[in-house]
C-alpha positions as CSV (number, residue, x, y, z in Angstrom):
1,M,-16.9,-2.8,-13.2
2,D,-14.1,-0.6,-11.8
3,D,-11.3,-2.6,-10.2
4,W,-8.5,-0.7,-8.4
5,A,-5.2,-1.6,-7.0
6,V,-4.3,0.5,-3.9
7,D,-0.9,0.8,-2.2
8,S,0.0,0.8,1.5
9,S,-0.3,4.6,1.9
10,V,-4.0,4.5,1.0
11,V,-4.6,1.4,3.2
12,A,-2.8,3.3,6.1
13,K,-5.2,6.2,5.6
14,W,-8.2,3.8,6.1
15,V,-7.0,2.7,9.5
16,L,-5.1,5.8,10.9
17,A,-6.0,9.4,11.0
18,E,-3.7,11.0,8.4
19,P,-4.0,13.9,6.0
20,D,-6.3,12.9,3.1
21,S,-7.9,10.0,5.1
22,A,-11.3,11.3,4.1
23,Q,-10.4,11.0,0.4
24,A,-8.9,7.5,0.9
25,L,-12.0,6.4,2.8
26,R,-14.2,7.2,-0.2
27,V,-12.3,4.7,-2.4
28,P,-13.9,1.5,-1.0
29,S,-17.4,2.9,-1.1
30,E,-17.1,4.3,-4.6
31,T,-15.5,1.1,-5.8
32,A,-18.4,-1.0,-4.3
33,N,-21.0,1.4,-5.8
34,R,-19.4,0.6,-9.2
35,R,-19.4,-3.1,-8.4
36,G,-15.6,-3.1,-8.5
37,R,-13.0,-4.8,-6.4
38,L,-10.0,-3.5,-4.5
39,F,-6.6,-5.1,-4.7
40,V,-3.6,-4.8,-2.5
41,L,-0.2,-6.5,-2.6
42,D,0.4,-8.8,0.3
43,F,3.4,-6.8,1.6
44,A,1.3,-3.7,2.0
45,I,-0.5,-5.4,4.9
46,V,3.0,-5.9,6.5
47,E,3.9,-2.3,5.8
48,V,0.8,-0.9,7.4
49,T,1.1,-3.2,10.4
50,N,4.6,-1.8,10.7
51,V,3.4,1.8,10.7
52,I,0.9,0.9,13.4
53,W,3.6,-0.7,15.5
54,T,6.0,2.2,15.0
55,R,3.4,4.7,16.0
56,F,2.6,2.7,19.1
57,H,6.3,2.3,20.0
58,R,6.8,6.0,19.6
59,K,3.8,6.6,21.9
60,L,1.8,8.2,19.1
61,L,-0.9,5.6,19.6
62,T,-2.3,4.1,22.7
63,L,-2.6,0.2,22.9
64,A,-6.3,0.6,22.3
65,E,-5.8,2.8,19.2
66,A,-3.2,0.4,17.9
67,R,-5.5,-2.6,18.4
68,Q,-8.4,-0.7,16.7
69,A,-6.2,0.2,13.7
70,L,-5.2,-3.5,13.4
71,S,-8.8,-4.7,13.6
72,L,-9.8,-2.2,10.9
73,L,-6.9,-3.5,8.8
74,Q,-8.1,-7.0,9.2
75,Q,-11.6,-6.1,8.3
76,A,-10.6,-4.2,5.1
77,N,-12.6,-5.5,2.2
78,V,-9.7,-6.0,-0.3
79,Q,-8.3,-8.8,-2.4
80,I,-4.8,-9.6,-1.2
81,V,-2.5,-10.6,-4.1
82,P,1.1,-11.9,-4.0
83,G,3.7,-9.3,-4.5
C-alpha cells in the first residue's frame, strides 16, 4: 500500500488549470491503483479555497469556474487530517 501526503499546491493543481496540473492529476489515480490513500492537512483545504476566491476576485475565474473548482475540491478523494 502506498499512502501519500499532498500539500495545498498539489490539491490546487487538481481543481485549477496550472503548470504541472497533468502531473498532479496522476497522483490520485496512481495512488488508487496501488491501493493507497491520499492525506491532506485540513488547512490545505482553506488555502486552496482562498486561491479560488482570489482568482475570482481578480477576475481570473468566472463565477461558474470558481464554483466548479470548489465542487471539485469538495469531491477530492482525500483523507483530511488535523494540522
